C-alpha positions, 0 to 999 in steps of 0.5 A: 610457623617460621618463614622457611626457605626451601632449597632446590633439592627440597622443592624436588622432594616435596613436589615428588611426594606431593604429586604421588599423594595427589595421584593416589587420592585422585585414583581413589576418587576415580575408583569410588566414582566408577563403583557408584556410577555402575550402581546408578539406578535412578536420576536421584542416584546420579545427582547424589554422585555429583554431590559426592564428587563436589564435596570430595573435590572441595576436600582435596583442594583444601588438603592439597595446597602446594604453597611453600608456606603451607607445605609442612602443615600439608605434609603433616596432614598427609602423613596423618591420613596415610597418604605420605610416609616420612621416607617420601620426604626424607631429605627435607631439612631437619627443621622442616621434618621436626615441624612436620613431626610435631604437627603429626603428634598434635594431630594424633592427640586430637 
């Protein structure tokens, strides 16, 4: 991927979309946790929740990588997974949007 430069306005757009997606993903994890915790009946159930949370954390940490060198790929993944819409990243340069769209298309084909 080319070495892309991010303008101040693009950084603000990216941060806003990224944070909204992260907040939504974390709210989903919290809701899952509450439902699972309410159903705990044994110590084994409790440890299963811990294992699940640890895995979810790893997954989210891998997905939500806010390095400018990775953001096009991150946004493509987030769009593919339904966490971000293209409207949320409108205002990024056409070069970045084109890269993101191309990556989304490739993910659809997998």
